[in-house]
N, C-alpha and C positions, 0 to 999 in steps of 0.2 A: 504495500498500501505509500501511496507516496505521501503527500503531508494533509491533515483531515482536519476538518472541523465538526464539533458536534453542536446543533444547537438544541438547546432546552428552552420549551414552553411546554405547560400546559393547556394552551389554547388552539386544538387543532389546525386552524384558520389562518391564528395569526405564523404558525410553525409552515403551514405548506405555504406561506407569502414570504418568510425570508428566506424559504429555500428555491425558490422560482426564483427569485432579485439574485440570490449565489450563485445558482447553476451554472453563471457562464465560466465560473473559477472551476466548473469539473472539466473542461478545457485546459486548464494548466494544471493536468494529473492531480488534482487537490478532489480528495474524496469528504463526501459531507453524510453525515449519519443525522439523524433527528431519536427524543426523547421528549416524550409528552409530560416526565417527571424526573426529580431530581435524582430520584433513588434510581431508576431507569438509566439514567446517566453517568452513575456512578459502577454503575454494572457495565456500561459500557466503557470507560473509562478501565475498570479493569479487565478490558478481555482485549483494549485494542492501546495502540499509541496515537494517544491525542494532540494535537496538536493546538489548537484552538476552540474554546468552548464559547458560546455566543448563548448567555442565558438571559429570561428573564426572570423578574428579581421576585414577583407579590404572584408565587403557586402556590396551589397546595398540596400539604405536608411540608416538606424541606421549601427553604425560600432560598431564592439566588444566592445571595449573601452566605449563606448559610453551606452551599452546595461550592461555592468558588473555595471557601475557608480551608472545606475536607482539601477541594483539589488542592490548595495550597502546601497543604501538610502532607498528603499524597501521592499527587503529581505536581510536584514542584516546576519544573522546568513547560508544564501545559499553559498555554495566554488565553489569560481569561478579559471576556467583556461581554458586560451587562447592558441590555436594550429594554428597557423596562418603559412601560407608559406612568412609573411615581417619577418624575424630575426632582422632587421635594431634595433636600438640600440634606436633609437626616438618612434620607436612602443613600445620595453620592457618598456623603463619608463613612455610611454604615460600608458598603461594597468598597470604599479605597483601603478605610481599615483594618479592614475586618476579613474581602473577600481578597486582598490584592490585585485588585482588575487594574487591565494595561488601560482602556478603553471603556468610557460609558456613554452609551447614547440613548436616545429618548423616541418613544410612540407619539405620535406617528413620524416616520422616520423615511430622510429622503433616500431611496433607492443607490443615488450612488455616495453619498455618505458610509454606508452601510459596506460598499463596496472597498470602498475606499482605505474606512480603517481595518476591514478584516484582511484585503491587504496589506497595508504595513504593518498590522500584528505578526502577520505570517513569513516577511521580510525581515522584520526583527529575532523571530525566532531561528528563521535559517542564517541571520547574520552570527547569533548568538555560539550556534549549532556548531558554525566552523573555527568558531573563533577558541571553541574548545578542545574541538579538533588538531588544531591548530597548539594552543598549549599541549594538550597530551604527547603531539609529537616530538616537542622542542623538548618538555620535563623525562622524554622516552633515553633524545637524544645525552642532554645533557648529563642524564645518569650515569651513561654507559659512560660518556669522556670524562666522568668523574672516578667511575670503577679505572677504565686505563690506565690515568694518574696515579694512583691507590698504592694500585695493582698491576704496576707495567708488566710482570713477570710470570702473573697466576696466568696458567693457562684450564679452560674445564676440559 
């Protein structure tokens, strides 16, 4: 699976609409998964590598912020976006402070804004992944050089 997005909203019509808006991203090898609850979203996250979660805030059962808090703890590399009809300051603060979000969008949303935001978050995730790979390679190479320097005549 290439990059992946998980959309979470307990209103099927909204979920379908958001998926339809983001469908052009599938041409960029981005897989779009959907869930009608935070609990089902957790199951998907446990089964798949999810790059970005876009979630509603006010859902039956677990809220979007609670879901994002769980993601922060159990899948910290997953980027998090809130897409909500509740545009109050307290909701935004809770999402930022408890959910560690990367973006906050309100409903109704502009299609272009949603696509741009999701692409921006995916690009940031991709850059982080590349930097981490470079760091791992560099550390490995430096470790080998240090070993050669400390133990120059040791053959294994």
